[in-house]
Each structure stands twice: as structure tokens, then as C-alpha cells.
C-alpha positions in Angstrom: -25.1 50.2 -70.8 -25.0 52.7 -73.8 -27.8 50.9 -75.6 -27.0 53.4 -78.5 -23.7 51.2 -79.2 -25.6 47.9 -79.4 -26.5 48.3 -83.1 -23.6 47.9 -85.4 -23.6 48.8 -89.1 -22.1 45.5 -90.7 -20.8 47.9 -93.4 -18.7 50.1 -90.9 -15.3 49.3 -91.4 -13.0 48.7 -88.0 -10.2 51.3 -87.8 -6.9 50.8 -86.7 -7.5 51.3 -82.8 -9.8 48.4 -83.3 -7.2 46.3 -84.8 -4.5 47.1 -82.3 -6.8 45.9 -79.4 -5.1 43.2 -76.9 -6.0 39.7 -78.1 -7.7 37.0 -76.0 -4.5 35.1 -75.4 -2.7 38.3 -74.2 -5.5 39.1 -71.8 -5.5 35.3 -70.3 -1.7 35.9 -69.5 -2.6 39.0 -67.6 -2.9 37.3 -64.4 -1.7 38.3 -61.0 -0.4 35.7 -58.3 -3.5 35.9 -56.0 -6.5 33.4 -56.4 -10.2 34.6 -56.7 -11.6 36.6 -53.7 -8.1 37.8 -52.6 -7.3 41.6 -52.3 -3.9 42.5 -53.1 -2.2 44.3 -50.0 -1.0 47.4 -52.0 -4.6 48.3 -52.9 -6.5 51.0 -51.0 -9.8 50.9 -52.8 -12.3 47.9 -53.4 -15.3 48.7 -55.4 -18.1 46.5 -57.3 -20.5 47.0 -60.1 -23.6 45.1 -61.0 -25.1 45.0 -64.8 -28.9 44.5 -64.4 -30.5 41.9 -66.9 -34.0 40.3 -66.7 -32.8 37.0 -65.9 -29.4 37.5 -64.3 -27.3 40.1 -62.6 -23.5 40.1 -63.5 -21.2 41.7 -61.0 -17.0 42.3 -60.7 -15.4 43.1 -57.6 -12.0 45.0 -58.4 -9.3 46.5 -56.2 -7.4 49.8 -57.0 -4.4 51.8 -55.9 -5.4 55.7 -55.6 -1.8 56.7 -56.3 -1.5 55.2 -59.9 -4.8 53.6 -60.8 -3.3 50.0 -61.2 -6.3 47.7 -60.6 -6.8 44.0 -60.1 -9.9 41.9 -60.7 -10.6 40.5 -57.3 -13.7 38.2 -58.4 -16.7 38.3 -60.7 -20.0 36.2 -61.2 -23.5 35.9 -61.8 -26.6 36.1 -59.6 -28.1 33.8 -59.5 -25.1 31.7 -59.1 -24.3 29.6 -62.0 -22.7 26.1 -62.1 -20.0 27.1 -64.4 -18.4 30.4 -65.7 -18.4 29.4 -69.2 -22.2 30.6 -69.6 -23.2 33.7 -71.4 -26.6 35.4 -70.8 -28.4 33.4 -73.5 -27.5 29.8 -72.1 -27.8 30.5 -68.3 -28.6 27.2 -66.4 -30.1 29.2 -63.6 -32.4 32.1 -64.2 -34.0 34.8 -61.9 -37.6 33.9 -63.2 -37.3 30.0 -62.5 -36.3 31.0 -58.5 -39.3 33.5 -58.5 -42.1 31.7 -60.6 -45.2 34.0 -61.2 -43.7 37.0 -59.7 -43.6 40.7 -61.1 -40.4 42.0 -62.5 -40.1 44.3 -59.5 -40.3 41.4 -56.9 -37.8 39.5 -59.1 -35.5 42.3 -59.0 -35.6 43.2 -55.5 -35.0 39.5 -54.6 -32.0 39.7 -56.9 -30.6 42.9 -55.5 -31.3 41.9 -51.9 -29.2 38.4 -52.5 -26.4 40.0 -54.5 -25.6 43.1 -52.4 -25.8 40.9 -49.3 -23.2 38.4 -50.8 -21.0 41.2 -51.9 -21.5 43.9 -49.3 -21.8 42.1 -46.1 -18.7 39.8 -46.9 -15.5 40.1 -45.5 -13.0 40.2 -48.1 -9.6 38.9 -47.2 -6.2 40.8 -48.3 -3.1 38.6 -48.9 -2.1 39.0 -45.4 -5.4 37.7 -44.2 -6.6 41.0 -43.1 -10.3 41.8 -43.6 -11.7 44.3 -46.1 -15.1 45.6 -47.2 -16.3 46.9 -50.5 -16.2 50.8 -50.2 -18.7 51.3 -53.1 -20.9 49.7 -55.2 -22.6 50.9 -58.6 -25.6 49.3 -59.9 -26.6 49.8 -63.7 -30.1 51.3 -63.7 -30.0 52.2 -67.6 -32.7 49.4 -68.4 -36.0 51.4 -68.7 -38.1 48.6 -67.0 -35.6 48.2 -64.2 -35.2 52.0 -63.2 -38.0 52.5 -61.0 -37.4 49.4 -59.0 -33.6 49.8 -58.5 -34.1 53.4 -57.5 -36.9 52.5 -54.9 -35.0 49.4 -53.3 -31.7 51.3 -53.1 -33.4 54.0 -51.2 -34.7 51.6 -48.6 -31.6 49.3 -48.7 -29.5 49.0 -45.4 -26.5 49.4 -47.9 -28.0 52.6 -49.2 -24.5 54.5 -48.1 -22.5 52.4 -50.3 -24.9 51.7 -53.3 -25.6 54.1 -56.1 -27.7 53.6 -59.2 -25.6 54.4 -62.3 -26.3 55.4 -66.1 -23.7 55.0 -68.7 -24.2 57.9 -71.5 -22.9 57.4 -75.0 -21.2 60.8 -75.6 -20.0 60.8 -79.1 -17.6 63.4 -81.1 -20.5 65.5 -82.2 -21.9 65.6 -78.9 -20.7 68.2 -75.8 -18.5 66.5 -73.2 -20.6 65.1 -70.4 -19.9 67.9 -67.9 -19.3 70.8 -70.2 -21.0 73.9 -68.6 -21.6 72.0 -65.2 -20.6 73.3 -61.8 -20.5 71.3 -58.4 -23.2 72.3 -56.3 -24.8 70.9 -52.9 -26.7 68.5 -55.1 -24.4 67.7 -57.9 -20.6 66.4 -57.7 -18.2 66.8 -61.1 -15.8 64.2 -61.6 -13.6 62.8 -64.3 -16.0 62.3 -66.9 -18.8 61.6 -64.5 -20.9 63.4 -62.3 -23.0 62.4 -59.0 -26.5 64.2 -58.9 -29.4 63.7 -56.5 -32.6 62.4 -58.2 -35.6 64.5 -58.0 -38.1 61.7 -57.9 -36.6 59.5 -55.3 -34.0 61.2 -52.8 -31.2 58.8 -54.0 -27.8 59.9 -55.1 -27.0 58.3 -58.7 -24.0 58.5 -61.1 -23.9 59.6 -64.9 -20.9 58.6 -66.7 -19.4 59.0 -70.3 -19.1 55.4 -71.4 -16.9 56.2 -74.6 -14.3 57.9 -72.4 -14.4 55.1 -69.6 -14.4 52.3 -72.2 -11.5 53.8 -73.9 -9.4 54.4 -70.6 -10.0 51.0 -69.1 -9.2 49.3 -72.5 -5.9 51.0 -72.4 -5.2 49.8 -68.9 -5.5 46.3 -70.3 -3.1 47.1 -72.9 -0.3 48.2 -70.2 2.1 45.9 -69.4 1.5 43.3 -66.5 2.7 44.8 -63.2 3.5 48.1 -64.6 1.9 51.3 -62.8 -1.8 51.8 -64.2 -2.0 48.0 -65.3 -4.7 45.7 -64.7 -4.8 42.1 -64.2 -7.1 39.0 -63.6 -7.0 36.7 -60.5 -5.2 33.4 -61.1 -7.9 30.9 -62.2 -8.9 27.9 -60.5 -9.0 25.9 -64.0 -7.6 26.5 -67.6 -10.8 28.0 -69.2 -12.1 29.5 -66.0 -11.7 33.1 -67.5 -12.6 32.5 -71.3 -16.1 33.9 -71.1 -15.0 37.0 -69.0 -12.1 37.7 -71.5 -14.8 37.5 -74.4 -16.6 39.9 -72.7 -13.8 42.5 -72.4 -13.5 42.0 -76.0 -17.1 42.3 -76.9 -16.6 45.8 -78.3 -14.6 47.6 -80.8 -13.8 51.4 -81.1 -14.2 53.5 -84.0 -12.4 56.8 -84.1 -14.5 59.7 -85.0 -14.0 63.5 -85.3 -16.5 66.0 -84.7 -16.8 69.5 -83.4 -13.2 69.7 -82.7 -12.9 66.5 -81.0 -11.9 63.1 -81.4 -13.5 60.3 -79.8 -13.3 56.5 -80.0 -16.9 55.5 -80.0 -17.5 51.9 -78.9 -19.8 49.2 -80.9 -21.0 45.9 -79.7 -19.8 43.2 -81.9 -22.7 41.0 -83.5 -23.9 38.2 -81.2 -21.5 38.9 -78.3 -22.2 39.7 -74.6 -20.7 42.7 -72.9 -22.3 42.7 -69.4 -18.8 41.7 -67.6 -17.3 44.6 -69.9 -19.8 46.9 -68.5 -19.1 45.9 -65.0 -15.4 46.1 -65.5 -15.8 49.8 -66.9 -18.1 50.8 -64.1 -15.5 49.7 -61.4 -13.3 52.0 -63.0 -15.9 54.9 -62.5 -16.6 53.7 -59.0 -12.8 53.8 -58.2 -12.3 57.3 -59.8 -15.2 58.7 -57.5 -13.3 57.5 -54.4 -10.3 59.4 -55.5 -8.2 57.1 -57.7 -6.3 58.7 -60.3 -3.6 58.0 -63.0 -0.1 59.3 -63.6 0.5 62.9 -64.2 0.5 62.0 -68.1 -2.8 60.6 -68.1 -4.3 63.4 -65.7 -3.0 65.8 -68.7 -4.7 63.6 -70.9 -7.9 63.5 -69.3 -8.0 67.3 -69.0 -7.2 67.7 -72.8 -9.9 65.3 -73.6 -12.6 67.6 -73.0 -14.2 66.8 -69.6 -14.4 70.5 -68.9 -13.1 70.1 -65.3 -9.6 69.9 -64.0 -8.4 67.0 -62.2 -7.0 69.1 -59.2 -10.6 70.5 -58.7 -12.0 66.9 -58.0 -9.5 66.1 -55.4 -10.0 69.6 -53.8 -13.8 68.9 -53.7 -13.5 66.0 -51.0 -15.7 63.5 -52.3 -15.6 61.5 -49.1 -17.4 64.0 -47.2 -20.6 63.2 -48.7 -20.8 59.7 -47.5 
């Protein structure tokens, strides 16, 4: 998402906020006690996000607490499934086109989406006490132009259409107006925290639009929060020493540059040369999905959100009763 961020001026200096980013070694130590696929008992929200690429889908499932936005990465992976997690997009062992030889992009995407959503949404995830849990909401990245129509059409006919939503990350820089400036909730538009849900005019599907700069900044701040503190986020216990290496590299694939404009200060995120950010996009998208289901941070974080130019008060999002549209 956020294709505007993918080209970096090599002469552009990284500012202090980039230098202060959490290190890979620190991230690898941010591990909770549960293994892959286990949902913490203290969570009350389970979400998923899929990043769409031509040859594979990247996905992440996360659990959250609505009370303080504490997050837990539950599981992540590729579709088609790969023999190892040490692969990036450039060296996938199994590609979508190899599974659907000679088929059109639309047919390949439909097959990929059907397989992944069945795997994630039909599955009964298990809590640490052995209780079954289902994914509450899943967002699918539809920013890639060639995939957009196929994703919208497939979701409109999917058995999971009540849980699935196309999503679009928008680069909102310091010189841009805040995403929801001047926007009001209506029967076809629901305003949230730097996101909004709108019904497509072309295909009657509800989709999300969200500010990637805000949510990348917010989610990265959660990574820097101390392990097991309120509002922190942690990774599952890895089955092997280097299992999380590629995922951690993705979480650090972009860096922020602090930019001022039109009376606002915004951290604009840019992709490091040669890096993959697909799992990072999924990680960020999970925060947006959780926010749409009522997860929110501490009182101080709420004040920060309101000061950052969203144009909507947090209490309004709570009052409008998001769940009534499900």
C-alpha cells in the first residue's frame, strides 16, 4: 500500500525518528509465551489482513484488547504456502502462476483469495484455554490497480462477504488535508480514527480507506512499547531460532521522515531500497481492522489521535455503534 512511498530519494537524510526505531534484535525479543496460532485469553478481538501481490498473498492474524489496544501477533504466512518463512517475495519457492498455469490474472486471484480466506476464516483458532475463536474481520489490500476489480467482484460474491472488506491505504502527507477533514458519517459512510468505510458505487461492496502514515506511525510506536505493558504488541513464540527473521525485517523495511506543512507535523514513511514491506502492510492493516471493531488506546493516546488532525472525536466513533452494520 502507499505506492507513493516506494521510491526513495537516496540523498534524503533519515531524521532522528528513523534512528530511534526499534532494532531487529529488540523486536526478536518481544515474544509472548504462546506458540503460533494460539489466541491470548485476555484478547477480545481477532482480525486478519492480506496483502495482494501477483505471485502470492501475504497475511497476518492478530489479536487485540479493546480496552487498551494491546496486540498479539497470532500467526502469519504466505499463500500459496511456502516451505520456509525465510523467503521474501523475490525468491518464493511456490508461486501462484505455477499453480494456475496459463490462467488469467483474475482466475489466479480468485483461486488465491478462495484458498486463503477459507484457510483463515473457516478455521477455528484456539485460545490458550482451548476455547474456539473465529476471525472477526478481515481486510484485503486492493490498492494494486490490476487486482482491484477482481478483488471487489470476488468479495461481493464470497460466502465471507460479511467479514471481508477491500481496503486502500492512502498516503496523507503533511501538505495534505487530514483524511477525514470535512467528512461526515452518513448511511453509506462511516468515519473512524484516520479511516473511513464507504460503499462502492460500482460494486455494492463496503471498503476501507485509511491514512497509512498515521497507522504506520501508530503501530510502530506499539512495537517500541515495553513488552507486556498496556498498548504493547508482541510476537508468538517461534518454533525455530530464525523463524521470525523475515517478518522482523519486514517490520523494519520502512523509515519515517518528519515533515511539517500546513500547520501539521507528520511522519511520512518511505521504503528502504531493496526491502520487502508486505508483512509490514499486513501488520498495519490489522490495526486498522481492530480500530474499526472498537479497539482504542489509553486516554492519553486518544488525546493524541484527536490532536493529530483526524477531524473526528474518538467518542463519536464509539457512539455511532460500528457493529450495527454487520
